[in-house]
Wavefront OBJ file of the C-alpha trace (Angstrom):
o trace
v 0.033 -0.076 0.038
v 2.980 2.408 0.451
v 3.260 2.449 -3.309
v -0.386 3.509 -3.752
v -1.707 6.916 -4.570
v -4.314 8.656 -2.490
v -6.691 11.556 -3.256
v -4.015 14.194 -3.131
v -1.909 12.362 -5.480
v -4.814 11.601 -7.762
v -5.878 15.213 -7.908
v -2.079 16.198 -8.492
v -1.875 13.678 -11.416
v -5.088 14.955 -13.047
v -4.091 18.663 -12.653
v -0.505 17.875 -13.722
v -1.708 16.489 -16.928
v -4.160 19.423 -17.452
v -2.829 22.780 -16.382
v 0.708 22.364 -17.984
v -0.932 21.951 -21.403
v -3.701 24.472 -21.070
v -1.834 27.580 -20.066
v 1.648 27.197 -21.250
v 1.304 25.253 -24.462
v -2.229 25.703 -25.783
v -2.972 29.492 -24.656
v -1.253 31.087 -27.587
v -3.007 28.889 -30.030
v -6.410 29.456 -28.361
v -5.703 33.285 -28.239
v -4.833 33.425 -31.663
v -8.399 32.232 -32.683
v -10.585 34.161 -30.237
v -8.272 36.911 -28.418
v -10.290 38.501 -25.726
v -12.971 35.776 -25.618
v -10.208 33.027 -24.769
v -11.993 32.685 -21.263
v -15.123 31.476 -23.018
v -13.264 28.966 -25.180
v -11.854 27.472 -21.983
v -14.986 27.474 -20.104
v -16.845 25.770 -22.989
v -14.036 23.119 -22.989
v -14.290 22.676 -19.451
v -18.116 22.030 -19.412
v -17.642 19.414 -22.103
v -14.751 17.842 -20.013
v -17.013 17.694 -16.872
v -19.661 16.057 -19.131
v -17.106 13.443 -20.266
v -15.889 12.850 -16.808
v -19.468 12.141 -15.703
v -19.786 9.534 -18.723
v -16.507 7.885 -17.691
v -17.398 7.617 -13.916
v -20.929 6.206 -14.920
v -19.467 3.715 -17.196
v -16.981 2.590 -14.527
v -19.871 1.871 -12.032
v -21.353 -0.453 -14.637
v -18.282 -2.451 -15.282
v -15.693 -4.316 -13.026
v -13.063 -3.990 -15.672
v -10.027 -1.803 -14.765
v -9.236 0.678 -17.266
v -10.907 3.512 -19.337
v -11.969 3.886 -22.920
v -10.614 0.483 -24.340
v -12.194 -1.479 -21.434
v -15.547 0.247 -21.808
v -15.689 -0.651 -25.558
v -14.744 -4.237 -24.803
v -17.360 -4.388 -22.191
v -20.271 -2.734 -23.986
v -19.617 -3.314 -27.644
v -17.327 -6.398 -27.666
v -15.634 -5.538 -30.808
v -11.761 -6.101 -30.618
v -11.113 -4.074 -33.757
v -12.950 -0.969 -32.365
v -11.315 -1.243 -29.066
v -7.829 -1.360 -30.892
v -8.784 1.692 -32.894
v -9.849 3.586 -29.687
v -6.726 2.596 -28.020
v -4.250 3.734 -30.654
v -6.235 7.008 -31.142
v -5.785 7.691 -27.311
v -2.070 6.672 -27.439
v -1.503 9.145 -30.292
v -3.185 11.809 -28.274
v -1.015 11.170 -25.162
v 2.154 11.352 -27.270
v 0.900 14.506 -28.913
v 0.190 15.994 -25.418
v 3.563 15.181 -24.098
v 5.254 16.510 -27.236
v 3.236 19.715 -26.681
v 4.445 20.023 -23.100
v 7.948 19.377 -23.991
v 7.654 22.024 -26.757
v 6.663 24.589 -24.215
v 9.152 23.396 -21.763
v 11.974 24.198 -24.287
v 10.509 27.687 -25.246
v 10.415 28.793 -21.710
v 13.847 27.361 -20.962
v 15.129 29.806 -23.824
v 12.919 32.678 -22.238
v 14.800 32.110 -18.988
v 17.991 32.984 -20.612
v 19.405 30.063 -22.625
v 20.836 31.073 -26.099
v 18.553 30.230 -28.979
v 21.446 28.040 -30.543
v 24.623 26.283 -29.216
v 27.096 24.191 -31.175
v 25.187 24.769 -34.265
v 21.957 23.247 -32.826
v 18.772 25.189 -32.030
v 18.476 25.096 -28.132
v 14.616 24.618 -27.845
v 14.463 21.169 -29.549
v 17.459 19.918 -27.516
v 16.012 21.213 -24.255
v 12.607 19.517 -25.111
v 14.348 16.102 -25.674
v 16.443 16.521 -22.547
v 13.230 17.218 -20.407
v 11.422 14.118 -21.813
v 14.575 11.963 -21.001
v 14.675 13.255 -17.383
v 10.965 12.386 -16.752
v 11.411 8.942 -18.021
v 14.071 8.520 -15.691
v 11.765 9.868 -12.791
v 8.964 7.464 -13.756
v 11.395 4.404 -13.714
v 11.843 5.117 -9.975
v 8.369 3.923 -9.063
v 4.755 5.101 -8.452
v 5.257 6.774 -5.095
v 8.294 8.876 -6.357
v 6.190 10.096 -9.316
v 3.196 10.893 -7.067
v 5.189 12.731 -4.481
v 7.128 14.705 -7.265
v 3.795 15.666 -8.869
v 2.352 17.070 -5.413
v 5.438 19.462 -5.409
v 5.221 20.472 -8.945
v 1.416 21.095 -9.057
v 1.577 22.965 -5.659
v 4.196 25.152 -7.093
v 2.675 26.051 -10.456
v -0.903 26.533 -9.115
v 0.349 29.065 -6.474
v 2.387 31.078 -9.113
v -0.638 31.059 -11.642
v -3.060 32.142 -9.006
v -0.684 34.803 -7.923
v -0.150 35.833 -11.627
v -3.929 36.084 -12.218
v -4.587 38.179 -9.028
v -1.690 40.410 -9.679
v -2.851 40.964 -13.211
v -6.308 42.038 -12.077
v -4.758 44.327 -9.485
v -2.641 45.921 -12.287
v -5.528 46.307 -14.682
v -7.684 47.950 -11.951
v -5.026 50.362 -10.681
v -2.727 50.987 -13.542
v -4.293 49.788 -16.799
v -6.158 52.909 -17.610
v -8.815 50.934 -19.452
v -11.188 48.120 -18.170
v -10.469 44.627 -19.011
v -11.881 43.483 -22.289
v -13.866 40.162 -21.923
v -14.610 39.835 -25.730
v -18.473 39.613 -25.399
v -18.702 40.932 -28.926
v -16.841 37.788 -30.087
v -19.234 35.271 -28.478
v -21.692 35.496 -31.292
v -19.241 33.986 -33.836
v -17.956 30.401 -34.154
v -14.475 31.379 -32.952
v -14.959 30.293 -29.298
v -16.351 27.010 -30.464
v -13.310 26.349 -32.662
v -10.984 27.616 -29.979
v -12.654 25.256 -27.363
v -12.062 22.301 -29.741
v -8.491 23.153 -30.222
v -8.018 23.677 -26.418
v -9.535 20.249 -25.578
v -6.341 18.551 -25.114
v -5.821 20.732 -22.219
v -8.580 19.157 -20.295
v -7.519 15.406 -20.774
v -5.569 15.054 -17.681
v -8.303 13.583 -15.472
v -8.871 10.813 -17.856
v -5.342 9.482 -17.216
v -6.483 8.385 -13.753
v -8.616 5.544 -15.174
v -5.367 3.841 -16.414
v -3.660 4.201 -12.939
v -6.207 2.241 -10.886
v -3.784 -0.530 -9.836
v -1.720 2.270 -8.226
v -4.608 4.101 -6.587
v -6.277 3.440 -3.118
v -10.097 2.900 -3.373
v -9.993 3.831 -7.090
v -13.563 4.061 -7.893
v -14.415 6.819 -5.265
v -10.846 8.397 -5.389
v -11.025 8.743 -9.184
v -14.589 10.031 -9.121
v -13.708 12.827 -6.543
v -10.491 13.753 -8.368
v -12.080 14.204 -11.540
v -14.782 16.578 -10.211
v -12.163 18.574 -8.290
v -9.421 18.852 -11.057
v -11.666 20.040 -14.056
v -13.178 23.100 -12.244
v -9.930 24.113 -10.790
v -8.337 23.988 -14.075
v -11.214 26.140 -15.724
v -10.937 28.889 -13.098
v -7.179 29.092 -13.543
v -7.368 28.866 -17.164
v -10.019 31.672 -17.612
v -8.129 33.831 -15.003
v -4.798 33.621 -16.776
v -6.308 33.979 -20.231
v -8.017 37.219 -19.408
v -5.007 38.713 -17.897
v -2.716 37.597 -20.721
v -4.735 38.840 -23.741
v -5.256 42.182 -21.990
v -1.715 42.892 -20.849
v 0.167 41.375 -23.529
v -1.566 41.559 -26.890
v 1.527 42.614 -28.710
v 3.443 39.642 -27.352
v 0.672 37.302 -28.472
v 1.438 38.376 -31.956
v 5.217 38.532 -31.895
v 6.161 35.581 -29.709
v 2.982 33.967 -28.496
v 4.494 30.831 -26.935
v 5.875 32.858 -24.152
v 3.463 35.768 -23.923
v 2.598 35.083 -20.339
v 6.168 36.199 -19.499
v 5.575 39.570 -20.980
v 2.200 39.882 -19.259
v 4.068 39.071 -15.826
v 6.689 41.817 -16.557
v 4.075 44.427 -17.268
v 1.975 43.695 -14.091
v 5.145 43.945 -11.913
v 6.663 46.845 -13.446
v 4.836 49.603 -11.401
v 6.721 47.933 -8.331
v 10.093 47.832 -9.896
v 9.900 43.972 -10.217
v 9.179 43.540 -14.003
v 12.207 41.182 -14.423
v 11.548 39.245 -11.381
v 7.969 38.798 -12.585
v 9.098 37.409 -15.864
v 11.589 35.103 -14.214
v 8.842 33.716 -11.865
v 6.414 33.122 -14.531
v 9.057 31.339 -16.705
v 9.937 29.225 -13.760
v 6.259 28.229 -13.184
v 6.206 27.189 -16.974
v 8.975 24.887 -16.123
v 7.082 23.472 -13.237
v 3.750 23.201 -15.258
v 5.089 21.535 -18.481
v 7.456 19.326 -16.345
v 4.566 17.934 -14.227
v 2.463 17.624 -17.303
v 5.205 15.377 -18.988
v 5.581 13.502 -15.543
v 1.866 12.695 -15.190
v 1.000 11.981 -18.700
v 3.952 9.626 -19.162
v 3.154 7.727 -16.000
v -0.416 7.115 -16.851
v 0.157 6.505 -20.726
v 2.710 3.930 -19.961
v 0.230 2.055 -17.781
v -2.347 2.333 -20.465
v 0.033 1.258 -23.365
v 1.938 -1.512 -21.972
v -0.523 -4.176 -23.180
v -0.689 -2.660 -26.649
v 2.978 -2.747 -27.709
v 4.567 -5.819 -28.830
v 6.754 -8.007 -26.609
v 9.900 -6.621 -28.311
v 8.826 -2.887 -27.455
v 6.431 -3.083 -24.405
v 6.112 -5.283 -21.367
v 2.484 -6.205 -21.084
v 3.096 -8.479 -18.116
v 5.018 -6.045 -16.018
v 3.936 -5.261 -12.386
v 4.194 -1.780 -11.379
v 6.189 0.797 -13.650
v 6.397 -0.773 -17.361
v 9.894 0.212 -17.907
v 10.250 -0.569 -21.505
v 7.023 1.156 -22.293
v 8.034 4.148 -20.543
v 11.193 4.313 -22.557
v 9.474 3.697 -25.964
v 6.736 6.350 -25.345
v 9.598 8.703 -24.126
v 11.576 8.240 -27.355
v 8.561 8.831 -29.618
v 7.506 11.932 -27.641
v 11.038 13.364 -27.765
v 11.028 12.920 -31.700
v 7.665 14.645 -32.076
v 8.659 17.500 -29.674
v 11.865 18.193 -31.588
v 10.447 17.963 -35.093
v 6.763 19.225 -34.809
v 5.284 22.448 -34.557
v 3.080 23.558 -31.558
v -0.137 24.399 -33.495
v -0.024 21.156 -35.372
v 0.693 19.116 -32.285
v -2.106 20.927 -30.114
v -4.821 20.508 -32.875
v -4.079 16.822 -33.674
v -3.943 15.831 -29.995
v -7.203 17.759 -29.382
v -8.889 15.915 -32.275
v -7.904 12.514 -30.844
v -9.439 13.321 -27.426
v -12.700 14.837 -28.818
v -13.177 11.546 -30.980
v -12.623 9.216 -28.020
v -14.385 11.272 -25.375
v -17.378 11.570 -27.706
v -17.613 7.705 -28.324
v -17.347 7.094 -24.481
v -20.093 9.468 -23.922
v -22.240 7.923 -26.758
v -21.746 4.629 -24.825
v -23.016 6.225 -21.670
v -25.969 7.898 -23.510
v -27.166 4.535 -24.742
v -27.466 3.468 -21.124
v -29.575 6.395 -20.153
v -32.436 3.914 -19.027
v -30.325 2.977 -16.067
v -31.345 4.768 -12.817
v -27.808 6.076 -12.207
v -27.059 7.420 -15.797
v -28.500 10.726 -16.719
v -28.877 11.523 -20.261
v -27.883 15.131 -20.448
v -24.076 15.109 -19.809
v -23.318 12.238 -22.368
v -25.471 13.967 -24.945
v -23.557 17.163 -24.618
v -20.080 15.641 -25.464
v -21.599 13.268 -28.148
v -22.915 16.238 -30.039
v -19.565 18.006 -30.142
v -18.207 18.177 -33.786
v -14.542 17.096 -34.137
v -13.252 20.527 -34.994
v -9.451 20.680 -34.439
v -8.195 23.646 -36.431
v -9.070 26.877 -38.027
l 1 2 3 4 5 6 7 8 9 10 11 12 13 14 15 16 17 18 19 20 21 22 23 24 25 26 27 28 29 30 31 32 33 34 35 36 37 38 39 40 41 42 43 44 45 46 47 48 49 50 51 52 53 54 55 56 57 58 59 60 61 62 63 64 65 66 67 68 69 70 71 72 73 74 75 76 77 78 79 80 81 82 83 84 85 86 87 88 89 90 91 92 93 94 95 96 97 98 99 100 101 102 103 104 105 106 107 108 109 110 111 112 113 114 115 116 117 118 119 120 121 122 123 124 125 126 127 128 129 130 131 132 133 134 135 136 137 138 139 140 141 142 143 144 145 146 147 148 149 150 151 152 153 154 155 156 157 158 159 160 161 162 163 164 165 166 167 168 169 170 171 172 173 174 175 176 177 178 179 180 181 182 183 184 185 186 187 188 189 190 191 192 193 194 195 196 197 198 199 200 201 202 203 204 205 206 207 208 209 210 211 212 213 214 215 216 217 218 219 220 221 222 223 224 225 226 227 228 229 230 231 232 233 234 235 236 237 238 239 240 241 242 243 244 245 246 247 248 249 250 251 252 253 254 255 256 257 258 259 260 261 262 263 264 265 266 267 268 269 270 271 272 273 274 275 276 277 278 279 280 281 282 283 284 285 286 287 288 289 290 291 292 293 294 295 296 297 298 299 300 301 302 303 304 305 306 307 308 309 310 311 312 313 314 315 316 317 318 319 320 321 322 323 324 325 326 327 328 329 330 331 332 333 334 335 336 337 338 339 340 341 342 343 344 345 346 347 348 349 350 351 352 353 354 355 356 357 358 359 360 361 362 363 364 365 366 367 368 369 370 371 372 373 374 375 376 377 378 379 380 381 382 383 384 385 386 387 388 389 390
């Protein structure tokens, strides 16, 4: 039992796989679509994520199988081919998510002062690959080490992000000169819906818990509670930071969008003579956030994928941490993070999760005649179109 994770670690795993992507990796892509209505895109995506979480929790109560999407298809449809398609779609989404986090990790490392190139190589891809390698090593140390590290990383990044949001609001009210723009005029268009679809990858962290059940104490109740805690917390932080960033750093979102939060932090702390410190703290928070996102996603994706890879690559019969699967996923992630673009990685990963979450919600909707399954939440997710790009 000393190796099992409790509610605190479960919430940390869910938030670690959520906030790191939404703020530091996906914000620039979302803001590029809907600008001052970015908060609305995150809110809409969060509502859909809560409904999807409801569907997963309800399906879990109807089956004794350990696992998530693939197990649900096997239990309720009984089609091995469809189960395999769902599994590989999810695995592709997880690799894309980790590559997205590693991309942002490298961008903020450069923002902290590393040179843009060294020894003839661009710094960002090198740092991204090294970050993935470091968290592969951490995961190989065991579940309790991974969960404890996640607690520290998540606590640090949430504290800094909340402080960032509050300080941004104070700056806007005292020194901004103009009221915050919330982009209500943009809510009548299709932009927030498209942006919500693109940002959906930022809300997939909770689903990782369904593949960690062998490492979680009282998994049914713990996972249910962790899902309903982590998603609303993420929505509040996303909306707050999004409003502050698009109002305080609009030029940065155009010129260097991947690290625009750093410019917003410098702006809000400048009246106190702490602009440089604010930029450094925000960039450090980005390292905590994206690092914990890589850590959490790799931990859970490896448990999910160990039975899907061949014996030469994976270790389906491994107890605890599947070492070879962790290494394989880390290698593929490192390659994507080094060669891919942030926009493409974000859009494709979001599409993967929209398709899978929609399919699971449809399974729950089909069981709406059960007393413990309500029809509305699954119907919301099932009706979301798989929009993933502009």
